[in-house]
C-alpha positions as CSV (number, residue, x, y, z in Angstrom):
1,M,-29.0,3.8,28.6
2,Q,-27.4,0.4,29.3
3,A,-29.7,-2.2,30.9
4,Y,-28.8,-3.7,34.2
5,S,-26.7,-6.8,33.4
6,D,-29.0,-9.3,35.1
7,L,-32.2,-8.2,33.5
8,D,-32.0,-10.1,30.3
9,W,-35.7,-9.9,29.8
10,L,-35.5,-6.1,29.8
11,R,-32.8,-5.7,27.2
12,S,-35.0,-5.9,24.1
13,K,-37.1,-2.8,24.8
14,E,-35.3,0.6,24.9
15,E,-38.3,2.3,26.5
16,D,-38.6,-0.3,29.2
17,R,-35.0,0.3,30.3
18,H,-35.9,3.7,31.7
19,L,-38.7,2.2,33.8
20,L,-36.1,0.4,35.9
21,Y,-35.5,3.5,37.9
22,F,-39.2,4.1,38.7
23,P,-40.6,1.0,40.6
24,N,-44.2,2.2,40.7
25,E,-44.3,2.9,37.0
26,F,-42.4,-0.3,36.4
27,L,-45.2,-2.3,38.1
28,K,-47.9,-0.4,36.3
29,A,-46.3,-1.4,33.0
30,G,-47.7,-4.9,33.6
31,Y,-44.6,-6.8,35.0
32,L,-45.3,-9.2,37.8
33,L,-44.1,-8.3,41.3
34,K,-42.0,-11.4,41.5
35,D,-40.0,-10.2,38.4
36,A,-39.4,-6.7,39.9
37,E,-38.2,-8.2,43.2
38,R,-36.3,-11.2,41.9
39,L,-32.9,-9.5,42.2
40,N,-33.2,-9.1,46.0
41,P,-32.2,-12.7,46.9
42,K,-29.5,-12.7,44.3
43,L,-27.9,-9.7,45.9
44,K,-27.7,-11.5,49.2
45,D,-26.4,-14.6,47.5
46,A,-23.6,-12.5,46.0
47,M,-22.8,-11.0,49.4
48,D,-22.7,-14.4,51.0
49,Y,-20.6,-15.9,48.1
50,R,-17.7,-13.5,48.5
51,H,-15.0,-14.4,51.0
52,N,-11.5,-13.0,51.3
53,I,-9.6,-16.0,49.9
54,K,-5.8,-16.1,49.6
55,F,-5.2,-18.4,46.7
56,F,-6.5,-17.7,43.2
57,D,-6.5,-20.3,40.3
58,Q,-3.4,-19.4,38.2
59,K,-4.5,-21.7,35.3
60,R,-8.1,-20.7,34.9
61,I,-7.8,-17.0,34.3
62,P,-10.6,-14.7,33.3
63,T,-10.2,-12.8,30.1
64,K,-9.3,-9.1,30.0
65,E,-12.7,-8.5,28.4
66,Q,-14.5,-10.2,31.3
67,I,-12.7,-8.0,33.8
68,N,-13.2,-4.9,31.8
69,K,-17.0,-5.6,31.7
70,I,-17.0,-5.7,35.5
71,L,-15.1,-2.4,35.6
72,T,-17.3,-0.8,33.1
73,D,-20.4,-1.8,35.0
74,S,-18.9,-0.4,38.2
75,H,-18.3,2.9,36.4
76,I,-21.9,3.0,35.3
77,Y,-23.6,2.1,38.5
78,V,-21.4,3.2,41.4
79,P,-22.1,6.7,42.8
80,H,-19.5,9.3,43.8
81,K,-20.2,12.5,45.6
82,N,-21.0,15.2,43.1
83,N,-19.8,12.9,40.4
84,L,-16.2,13.8,41.3
85,I,-13.9,10.9,41.4
86,G,-11.4,11.1,44.2
87,I,-9.8,7.7,43.5
88,Q,-7.3,6.2,41.1
89,I,-7.7,2.5,40.1
90,K,-4.8,0.8,38.3
91,I,-5.2,-2.7,37.0
92,Y,-2.3,-5.2,36.9
93,G,-3.1,-8.2,34.8
94,P,-1.5,-11.7,34.6
95,E,1.6,-10.3,32.9
96,Y,2.7,-8.7,36.2
97,N,3.2,-12.0,38.0
98,E,6.7,-11.2,39.1
99,E,5.7,-7.8,40.4
100,K,2.9,-9.4,42.4
101,E,5.2,-12.0,43.9
102,N,7.5,-9.2,45.2
103,L,4.4,-7.4,46.6
104,A,3.4,-10.7,48.3
105,L,6.8,-10.6,50.1
106,A,5.9,-7.2,51.4
107,T,2.6,-8.4,52.9
108,L,4.4,-10.4,55.6
109,C,2.6,-10.1,58.9
110,G,2.6,-11.8,62.3
111,P,4.8,-11.4,65.3
112,G,7.9,-12.6,63.4
113,R,7.8,-9.8,60.8
114,S,9.8,-7.4,63.1
115,L,12.9,-9.4,62.2
116,Y,12.5,-8.3,58.6
117,K,10.8,-5.0,59.0
118,D,12.7,-3.2,61.8
119,R,16.0,-1.7,61.0
120,K,17.6,-3.5,64.0
121,G,15.9,-6.8,63.0
122,K,18.1,-9.8,62.4
123,Y,17.0,-10.2,58.8
124,Y,16.4,-6.6,57.8
125,G,17.2,-6.2,54.1
126,D,17.8,-10.0,53.7
127,I,15.6,-10.7,50.7
128,E,16.8,-14.2,50.2
129,E,16.0,-15.2,53.8
130,L,12.5,-13.7,53.4
131,K,12.0,-15.6,50.2
132,K,12.8,-18.9,51.9
133,R,10.2,-18.3,54.5
134,Y,7.6,-17.2,52.0
135,Y,8.1,-20.2,49.7
136,E,8.0,-22.5,52.7
137,W,4.8,-20.9,53.9
138,R,3.3,-21.2,50.4
139,E,4.2,-24.9,50.1
140,I,2.3,-25.5,53.4
141,Q,-0.8,-23.7,52.2
142,L,-0.8,-25.7,48.9
143,N,-0.3,-29.0,50.8
144,D,-3.4,-29.2,52.9
145,L,-1.9,-26.9,55.7
146,K,0.4,-29.7,56.9
147,G,3.0,-28.3,59.2
148,L,1.3,-24.9,59.6
149,N,1.3,-24.9,63.4
150,E,5.0,-25.8,63.5
151,Y,5.8,-23.1,61.0
152,R,3.9,-20.5,63.0
153,K,5.6,-21.4,66.2
154,K,9.0,-21.3,64.6
155,Y,8.8,-18.3,62.4
156,G,5.6,-16.4,63.4
157,L,4.9,-15.3,59.8
158,N,2.0,-15.1,57.5
159,F,1.6,-13.7,54.0
160,N,-1.3,-12.3,51.9
161,E,-1.1,-14.4,48.8
162,Q,-4.3,-12.7,47.4
163,V,-2.2,-10.0,45.9
164,R,-1.0,-12.5,43.3
165,A,-4.5,-12.7,41.9
166,P,-4.6,-12.8,38.1
167,Y,-6.0,-9.2,38.1
168,L,-4.9,-6.9,40.9
169,L,-6.6,-3.5,41.4
170,T,-4.7,-0.8,43.2
171,F,-6.9,1.8,44.9
172,S,-5.3,5.1,45.8
173,R,-6.1,8.8,46.2
174,K,-6.6,11.1,43.3
175,I,-7.2,14.9,43.5
176,R,-10.9,15.3,43.5
177,L,-11.5,17.7,40.6
178,P,-13.6,17.6,37.4
179,T,-12.0,15.6,34.6
180,P,-11.3,17.2,31.2
181,S,-14.5,15.5,29.8
182,Q,-16.6,16.9,32.7
183,E,-15.1,20.4,32.2
184,K,-15.9,20.2,28.5
185,R,-19.5,19.4,29.4
186,G,-19.7,22.5,31.6
187,Y,-19.2,21.2,35.1
188,Q,-20.0,24.0,37.6
189,K,-17.0,25.1,39.6
190,W,-19.0,26.1,42.6
191,V,-19.8,22.5,43.3
192,Y,-16.3,21.5,44.5
193,D,-13.5,22.8,46.6
194,D,-10.2,22.7,44.8
195,S,-8.0,23.4,47.9
196,L,-5.3,20.9,48.6
197,D,-6.4,20.4,52.2
198,E,-9.8,19.2,50.9
199,N,-8.1,16.7,48.5
200,F,-5.3,15.3,50.6
201,D,-7.5,14.0,53.5
202,Y,-8.9,10.5,53.9
203,K,-12.4,11.2,52.5
204,W,-11.3,9.4,49.4
205,Y,-11.7,6.2,51.3
206,L,-15.5,6.7,51.2
207,G,-15.7,6.5,47.4
208,A,-13.0,3.9,47.2
209,G,-14.7,1.6,49.6
210,I,-18.1,1.8,47.9
211,H,-16.5,1.3,44.5
212,A,-14.4,-1.6,45.5
213,Y,-17.3,-3.4,47.2
214,A,-19.5,-2.9,44.1
215,I,-16.7,-4.5,42.0
216,T,-16.7,-7.5,44.4
217,L,-20.4,-8.0,43.9
218,L,-20.2,-7.7,40.1
219,A,-17.3,-10.2,40.2
220,T,-19.5,-12.7,42.0
221,E,-22.1,-12.3,39.3
222,Q,-19.5,-13.8,37.0
223,G,-18.6,-16.7,39.4
224,M,-15.3,-14.9,40.4
225,Y,-13.9,-14.1,43.8
226,A,-12.6,-10.7,45.0
227,S,-10.1,-10.4,47.9
228,Y,-8.9,-7.2,49.7
229,C,-5.4,-6.6,51.1
230,R,-4.2,-3.6,53.2
231,C,-1.5,-5.4,55.1
232,F,1.9,-4.6,53.6
233,T,5.0,-2.6,54.3
234,K,7.8,-1.1,52.2
235,L,10.9,-3.2,52.7
236,P,14.5,-2.6,51.6
237,N,15.7,-4.5,48.5
238,I,12.1,-5.3,47.4
239,Y,10.6,-3.4,44.5
240,S,7.2,-3.8,42.9
241,K,5.6,-1.6,40.4
242,C,2.3,-2.4,42.2
243,M,3.6,-0.4,45.2
244,E,4.4,2.8,43.3
245,E,1.2,4.4,44.4
246,M,2.5,4.4,48.0
247,Y,4.0,7.8,47.1
248,K,2.4,10.2,44.7
249,P,4.3,12.5,42.3
250,D,3.3,15.4,44.6
251,G,5.6,13.9,47.3
252,K,2.9,13.4,49.8
253,P,2.5,9.8,51.1
254,S,-0.7,8.1,50.0
255,D,-2.7,5.3,51.5
256,V,-3.3,2.3,49.2
257,F,-5.3,-0.9,49.3
258,Y,-5.6,-3.8,46.8
259,L,-8.4,-5.9,45.4
260,G,-7.6,-9.1,43.7
261,L,-10.0,-10.6,41.1
262,G,-10.1,-14.1,39.6
263,Y,-11.4,-17.6,40.2
264,R,-10.7,-19.4,43.5
265,D,-8.2,-22.2,43.6
266,M,-10.5,-25.0,44.8
267,K,-7.6,-27.2,45.9
268,V,-6.5,-24.8,48.7
269,K,-8.2,-24.6,52.1
270,Y,-8.9,-21.3,53.6
271,Y,-10.3,-20.2,56.9
272,V,-13.3,-17.9,57.3
273,D,-13.3,-15.8,60.5
274,K,-16.9,-15.5,61.7
275,N,-16.0,-13.9,65.0
276,K,-18.0,-10.7,64.2
277,A,-19.1,-8.0,66.7
278,N,-22.8,-8.1,67.7
279,K,-25.0,-5.8,65.6
280,D,-26.1,-3.8,68.7
281,E,-22.5,-3.1,69.5
282,Y,-22.3,-0.6,66.6
283,M,-25.9,0.0,65.4
284,T,-28.1,2.1,67.7
285,W,-31.7,3.0,67.3
286,M,-32.2,6.6,68.4
């Protein structure tokens, strides 16, 4: 069994690794309480560290091995109902920079996007006009936000630059059935429902959300940032391989969200929205 990545002092003893899952026995084994609990504040630190930044450092890029370690750890530690995976995760590395730029164009948002998104919009299908607005917006972001208010008043546009992260993960629906390796190991068929109605609903979001957030925490452990994006639309004359999961081979439309991984561009300012709902507005003691 692989040891938890942060417990370096536990790695050397194979028998001790199993004790990690039994706290009482773990303490009886002679380890100090402070050692058993020392991960708790680190978890909160990781949660506090992560913010949904827009600009990633395009020069300081994590290695494929670093990212694969994060993904491997997430595979080991993240639970899925009945061990059946109802999600598909595709990873687009730095070599897909052009594809990500096209995707960034499709993330336009704000009141001005109707001019590009609606069929009757003035700039519908005008990719060159959209690129001008995108590059202008990007230049403002990279230059201390100078001119941002004027830009918003004039064009009413915003973009989600985080999809240009060095590593972009695409989360989409996968039919929730045992994999070939699970079948080979004798997975019991009575555990799952193989009906299409069961597999084409939005329950896949449950596993996807848990898995994605675990990846964000594992990324922070490596000093990286992880940013989500769900704001995008299919536009005419814009193609990106990163958007292929919008429509599955089965012909049924699928929902998709993205998670960008990498190091933060420390030269770019970003705004953290702390206008959260009150806890009692959605948590109720019964």
